[in-house]
N, CA, C and O atoms as a GROMACS GRO file, in nm:
protein
  316
    1MET      N    1   4.477   6.518  12.325
    1MET     CA    2   4.374   6.574  12.211
    1MET      C    3   4.246   6.497  12.198
    1MET      O    4   4.133   6.522  12.240
    2PHE      N    5   4.282   6.418  12.143
    2PHE     CA    6   4.196   6.288  12.098
    2PHE      C    7   4.193   6.177  12.188
    2PHE      O    8   4.093   6.116  12.228
    3GLY      N    9   4.329   6.155  12.218
    3GLY     CA   10   4.340   6.031  12.342
    3GLY      C   11   4.324   5.896  12.197
    3GLY      O   12   4.335   5.902  12.075
    4THR      N   13   4.298   5.801  12.282
    4THR     CA   14   4.286   5.657  12.191
    4THR      C   15   4.160   5.622  12.190
    4THR      O   16   4.129   5.502  12.193
    5ASP      N   17   4.059   5.728  12.185
    5ASP     CA   18   3.928   5.707  12.182
    5ASP      C   19   3.894   5.692  12.044
    5ASP      O   20   3.862   5.794  11.984
    6LEU      N   21   3.897   5.543  11.959
    6LEU     CA   22   3.877   5.576  11.809
    6LEU      C   23   3.736   5.551  11.759
    6LEU      O   24   3.717   5.530  11.639
    7SER      N   25   3.629   5.552  11.855
    7SER     CA   26   3.477   5.526  11.836
    7SER      C   27   3.411   5.605  11.751
    7SER      O   28   3.289   5.595  11.739
    8TRP      N   29   3.486   5.697  11.679
    8TRP     CA   30   3.435   5.755  11.602
    8TRP      C   31   3.423   5.711  11.458
    8TRP      O   32   3.325   5.722  11.385
    9ARG      N   33   3.553   5.656  11.428
    9ARG     CA   34   3.559   5.547  11.329
    9ARG      C   35   3.437   5.456  11.278
    9ARG      O   36   3.420   5.439  11.158
   10HIS      N   37   3.332   5.385  11.397
   10HIS     CA   38   3.246   5.355  11.345
   10HIS      C   39   3.104   5.403  11.293
   10HIS      O   40   3.007   5.336  11.256
   11GLN      N   41   3.122   5.536  11.301
   11GLN     CA   42   3.025   5.629  11.262
   11GLN      C   43   3.073   5.684  11.127
   11GLN      O   44   2.985   5.751  11.072
   12GLY      N   45   3.167   5.677  11.070
   12GLY     CA   46   3.183   5.733  10.935
   12GLY      C   47   3.142   5.719  10.845
   12GLY      O   48   3.097   5.606  10.824
   13ALA      N   49   3.131   5.821  10.737
   13ALA     CA   50   3.061   5.802  10.621
   13ALA      C   51   3.135   5.673  10.572
   13ALA      O   52   3.066   5.580  10.529
   14CYS      N   53   3.288   5.660  10.576
   14CYS     CA   54   3.363   5.572  10.493
   14CYS      C   55   3.351   5.435  10.525
   14CYS      O   56   3.408   5.352  10.454
   15ASN      N   57   3.266   5.391  10.648
   15ASN     CA   58   3.277   5.251  10.686
   15ASN      C   59   3.201   5.181  10.620
   15ASN      O   60   3.089   5.221  10.586
   16GLY      N   61   3.254   5.048  10.585
   16GLY     CA   62   3.249   4.959  10.494
   16GLY      C   63   3.192   5.023  10.344
   16GLY      O   64   3.076   5.020  10.304
   17LEU      N   65   3.302   5.075  10.282
   17LEU     CA   66   3.325   5.134  10.194
   17LEU      C   67   3.449   5.076  10.124
   17LEU      O   68   3.534   5.033  10.202
   18ASP      N   69   3.477   5.066   9.990
   18ASP     CA   70   3.608   5.021   9.954
   18ASP      C   71   3.726   5.110   9.993
   18ASP      O   72   3.740   5.222   9.944
   19PRO      N   73   3.828   5.046  10.103
   19PRO     CA   74   3.948   5.142  10.120
   19PRO      C   75   4.022   5.181   9.996
   19PRO      O   76   4.130   5.241  10.002
   20ASP      N   77   3.987   5.162   9.930
   20ASP     CA   78   4.119   5.194   9.809
   20ASP      C   79   4.056   5.361   9.739
   20ASP      O   80   4.119   5.459   9.699
   21VAL      N   81   3.920   5.335   9.747
   21VAL     CA   82   3.859   5.483   9.732
   21VAL      C   83   3.980   5.569   9.864
   21VAL      O   84   4.077   5.621   9.809
   22PHE      N   85   3.979   5.574   9.923
   22PHE     CA   86   4.053   5.646  10.042
   22PHE      C   87   4.181   5.676  10.044
   22PHE      O   88   4.226   5.772  10.107
   23PHE      N   89   4.285   5.559   9.941
   23PHE     CA   90   4.404   5.574   9.913
   23PHE      C   91   4.434   5.555   9.791
   23PHE      O   92   4.481   5.450   9.748
   24PRO      N   93   4.399   5.701   9.693
   24PRO     CA   94   4.405   5.732   9.568
   24PRO      C   95   4.527   5.770   9.518
   24PRO      O   96   4.584   5.861   9.579
   25ASP      N   97   4.613   5.696   9.367
   25ASP     CA   98   4.734   5.731   9.380
   25ASP      C   99   4.795   5.875   9.359
   25ASP      O  100   4.917   5.894   9.366
   26SER      N  101   4.710   5.968   9.336
   26SER     CA  102   4.715   6.097   9.331
   26SER      C  103   4.616   6.214   9.432
   26SER      O  104   4.509   6.188   9.487
   27ASP      N  105   4.683   6.328   9.433
   27ASP     CA  106   4.540   6.405   9.472
   27ASP      C  107   4.456   6.429   9.412
   27ASP      O  108   4.348   6.449   9.467
   28ALA      N  109   4.471   6.442   9.250
   28ALA     CA  110   4.379   6.475   9.178
   28ALA      C  111   4.247   6.354   9.175
   28ALA      O  112   4.124   6.365   9.168
   29ALA      N  113   4.340   6.242   9.183
   29ALA     CA  114   4.225   6.123   9.227
   29ALA      C  115   4.130   6.115   9.382
   29ALA      O  116   4.054   6.031   9.429
   30ALA      N  117   4.167   6.213   9.416
   30ALA     CA  118   4.092   6.193   9.590
   30ALA      C  119   3.956   6.284   9.608
   30ALA      O  120   3.908   6.320   9.715
   31GLU      N  121   3.905   6.312   9.473
   31GLU     CA  122   3.765   6.387   9.462
   31GLU      C  123   3.701   6.269   9.513
   31GLU      O  124   3.658   6.286   9.628
   32GLU      N  125   3.680   6.152   9.462
   32GLU     CA  126   3.588   6.086   9.547
   32GLU      C  127   3.543   6.052   9.695
   32GLU      O  128   3.431   6.041   9.745
   33ALA      N  129   3.677   6.038   9.748
   33ALA     CA  130   3.679   6.031   9.890
   33ALA      C  131   3.697   6.149   9.949
   33ALA      O  132   3.722   6.149  10.070
   34LYS      N  133   3.686   6.272   9.877
   34LYS     CA  134   3.646   6.402   9.913
   34LYS      C  135   3.538   6.424   9.965
   34LYS      O  136   3.509   6.478  10.072
   35SER      N  137   3.458   6.365   9.858
   35SER     CA  138   3.266   6.398   9.828
   35SER      C  139   3.236   6.321   9.947
   35SER      O  140   3.150   6.370  10.021
   36ILE      N  141   3.296   6.194   9.985
   36ILE     CA  142   3.212   6.084  10.083
   36ILE      C  143   3.262   6.155  10.205
   36ILE      O  144   3.166   6.176  10.280
   37CYS      N  145   3.381   6.202  10.255
   37CYS     CA  146   3.421   6.266  10.360
   37CYS      C  147   3.342   6.424  10.352
   37CYS      O  148   3.378   6.495  10.445
   38SER      N  149   3.265   6.475  10.280
   38SER     CA  150   3.223   6.643  10.290
   38SER      C  151   3.140   6.589  10.386
   38SER      O  152   3.176   6.637  10.494
   39SER      N  153   3.023   6.492  10.407
   39SER     CA  154   2.890   6.495  10.441
   39SER      C  155   2.906   6.404  10.546
   39SER      O  156   2.806   6.368  10.608
   40CYS      N  157   3.039   6.352  10.583
   40CYS     CA  158   3.022   6.247  10.711
   40CYS      C  159   3.050   6.376  10.842
   40CYS      O  160   3.120   6.477  10.840
   41MET      N  161   2.966   6.321  10.941
   41MET     CA  162   2.938   6.327  11.091
   41MET      C  163   3.068   6.331  11.178
   41MET      O  164   3.065   6.362  11.297
   42VAL      N  165   3.179   6.299  11.112
   42VAL     CA  166   3.296   6.283  11.211
   42VAL      C  167   3.423   6.313  11.156
   42VAL      O  168   3.537   6.290  11.197
   43ARG      N  169   3.377   6.373  11.045
   43ARG     CA  170   3.492   6.425  10.978
   43ARG      C  171   3.587   6.491  11.068
   43ARG      O  172   3.702   6.448  11.063
   44ALA      N  173   3.563   6.588  11.149
   44ALA     CA  174   3.649   6.661  11.219
   44ALA      C  175   3.723   6.597  11.317
   44ALA      O  176   3.823   6.653  11.362
   45SER      N  177   3.683   6.465  11.366
   45SER     CA  178   3.763   6.425  11.466
   45SER      C  179   3.865   6.313  11.361
   45SER      O  180   3.985   6.310  11.387
   46CYS      N  181   3.820   6.242  11.265
   46CYS     CA  182   3.876   6.216  11.138
   46CYS      C  183   4.019   6.290  11.128
   46CYS      O  184   4.133   6.246  11.141
   47LEU      N  185   3.981   6.388  11.106
   47LEU     CA  186   4.113   6.479  11.033
   47LEU      C  187   4.203   6.521  11.132
   47LEU      O  188   4.318   6.554  11.104
   48GLU      N  189   4.139   6.522  11.292
   48GLU     CA  190   4.230   6.544  11.355
   48GLU      C  191   4.318   6.461  11.414
   48GLU      O  192   4.429   6.490  11.457
   49HIS      N  193   4.240   6.316  11.414
   49HIS     CA  194   4.353   6.218  11.419
   49HIS      C  195   4.428   6.194  11.341
   49HIS      O  196   4.536   6.152  11.384
   50ALA      N  197   4.411   6.207  11.181
   50ALA     CA  198   4.496   6.193  11.134
   50ALA      C  199   4.629   6.290  11.133
   50ALA      O  200   4.742   6.259  11.094
   51ILE      N  201   4.585   6.410  11.186
   51ILE     CA  202   4.701   6.497  11.202
   51ILE      C  203   4.782   6.454  11.295
   51ILE      O  204   4.903   6.446  11.276
   52ALA      N  205   4.711   6.414  11.434
   52ALA     CA  206   4.807   6.402  11.575
   52ALA      C  207   4.884   6.302  11.503
   52ALA      O  208   4.996   6.345  11.480
   53VAL      N  209   4.864   6.176  11.456
   53VAL     CA  210   4.942   6.084  11.462
   53VAL      C  211   5.022   6.092  11.332
   53VAL      O  212   5.121   6.021  11.317
   54ARG      N  213   4.981   6.181  11.236
   54ARG     CA  214   5.062   6.256  11.140
   54ARG      C  215   5.060   6.129  11.005
   54ARG      O  216   5.163   6.089  10.950
   55GLU      N  217   4.950   6.091  10.980
   55GLU     CA  218   4.904   5.982  10.887
   55GLU      C  219   4.970   6.018  10.774
   55GLU      O  220   4.978   6.132  10.731
   56LYS      N  221   5.024   5.906  10.720
   56LYS     CA  222   5.132   5.979  10.582
   56LYS      C  223   5.014   5.949  10.447
   56LYS      O  224   5.014   6.033  10.357
   57ASP      N  225   4.940   5.862  10.440
   57ASP     CA  226   4.876   5.834  10.351
   57ASP      C  227   4.716   5.828  10.334
   57ASP      O  228   4.633   5.805  10.422
   58GLY      N  229   4.697   5.852  10.220
   58GLY     CA  230   4.518   5.835  10.236
   58GLY      C  231   4.466   5.958  10.254
   58GLY      O  232   4.542   6.047  10.292
   59VAL      N  233   4.302   5.992  10.226
   59VAL     CA  234   4.250   6.080  10.257
   59VAL      C  235   4.150   6.053  10.398
   59VAL      O  236   4.070   5.960  10.408
   60TRP      N  237   4.174   6.153  10.496
   60TRP     CA  238   4.112   6.158  10.604
   60TRP      C  239   4.070   6.284  10.672
   60TRP      O  240   4.139   6.375  10.716
   61GLY      N  241   3.926   6.264  10.670
   61GLY     CA  242   3.877   6.409  10.742
   61GLY      C  243   3.870   6.508  10.615
   61GLY      O  244   3.853   6.630  10.621
   62GLY      N  245   3.884   6.437  10.510
   62GLY     CA  246   3.865   6.549  10.356
   62GLY      C  247   3.931   6.592  10.330
   62GLY      O  248   3.907   6.685  10.254
   63ALA      N  249   4.078   6.566  10.368
   63ALA     CA  250   4.213   6.627  10.346
   63ALA      C  251   4.302   6.499  10.306
   63ALA      O  252   4.270   6.389  10.349
   64THR      N  253   4.401   6.513  10.231
   64THR     CA  254   4.510   6.478  10.183
   64THR      C  255   4.631   6.488  10.235
   64THR      O  256   4.647   6.564  10.331
   65GLU      N  257   4.740   6.412  10.180
   65GLU     CA  258   4.827   6.454  10.310
   65GLU      C  259   4.914   6.534  10.298
   65GLU      O  260   5.004   6.548  10.380
   66ARG      N  261   4.899   6.616  10.164
   66ARG     CA  262   4.967   6.770  10.122
   66ARG      C  263   4.891   6.830  10.205
   66ARG      O  264   4.944   6.883  10.303
   67GLU      N  265   4.758   6.838  10.189
   67GLU     CA  266   4.663   6.938  10.285
   67GLU      C  267   4.666   6.901  10.401
   67GLU      O  268   4.649   7.000  10.471
   68ARG      N  269   4.685   6.765  10.494
   68ARG     CA  270   4.700   6.765  10.595
   68ARG      C  271   4.841   6.822  10.655
   68ARG      O  272   4.841   6.846  10.776
   69ARG      N  273   4.972   6.848  10.574
   69ARG     CA  274   5.084   6.895  10.583
   69ARG      C  275   5.083   7.061  10.604
   69ARG      O  276   5.142   7.137  10.681
   70ARG      N  277   4.993   7.080  10.504
   70ARG     CA  278   4.945   7.283  10.505
   70ARG      C  279   4.890   7.330  10.610
   70ARG      O  280   4.907   7.444  10.654
   71ILE      N  281   4.781   7.196  10.682
   71ILE     CA  282   4.756   7.249  10.776
   71ILE      C  283   4.818   7.234  10.897
   71ILE      O  284   4.741   7.263  10.989
   72ILE      N  285   4.915   7.204  10.929
   72ILE     CA  286   5.010   7.143  11.048
   72ILE      C  287   5.108   7.323  11.060
   72ILE      O  288   5.126   7.406  11.149
   73ARG      N  289   5.138   7.312  10.942
   73ARG     CA  290   5.261   7.444  10.885
   73ARG      C  291   5.134   7.559  10.934
   73ARG      O  292   5.178   7.665  10.979
   74GLN      N  293   4.984   7.547  10.929
   74GLN     CA  294   4.959   7.706  10.947
   74GLN      C  295   4.915   7.695  11.092
   74GLN      O  296   4.913   7.798  11.160
   75ARG      N  297   4.895   7.629  11.123
   75ARG     CA  298   4.865   7.602  11.308
   75ARG      C  299   4.994   7.606  11.392
   75ARG      O  300   4.997   7.618  11.514
   76ARG      N  301   5.114   7.594  11.300
   76ARG     CA  302   5.220   7.599  11.365
   76ARG      C  303   5.286   7.775  11.353
   76ARG      O  304   5.355   7.837  11.435
   77ARG      N  305   5.233   7.816  11.224
   77ARG     CA  306   5.259   7.976  11.211
   77ARG      C  307   5.158   8.066  11.320
   77ARG      O  308   5.193   8.179  11.353
   78THR      N  309   5.066   8.024  11.358
   78THR     CA  310   4.933   8.091  11.433
   78THR      C  311   4.955   8.028  11.591
   78THR      O  312   4.893   8.068  11.689
   79ALA      N  313   5.034   7.942  11.591
   79ALA     CA  314   5.080   7.919  11.765
   79ALA      C  315   5.116   8.006  11.866
   79ALA      O  316   5.143   7.963  11.978
   0.00000   0.00000   0.00000
């Protein structure tokens, strides 16, 4: 899908920010990270990477781990 090319990471709106923002203690605390992701030009690549490698923690592409699991389930149902 996206292979091993992770060059998109350098273009992320999160690049250089405190990583703790993207690894909140709860889904409710993820709003700051989601806000940053909402205007990110590589959001789709980030989300697809997290889904492909089954990232367990953090906000990736504007989605929490719970939201990514939901996306995976929805994709399985429509496949």
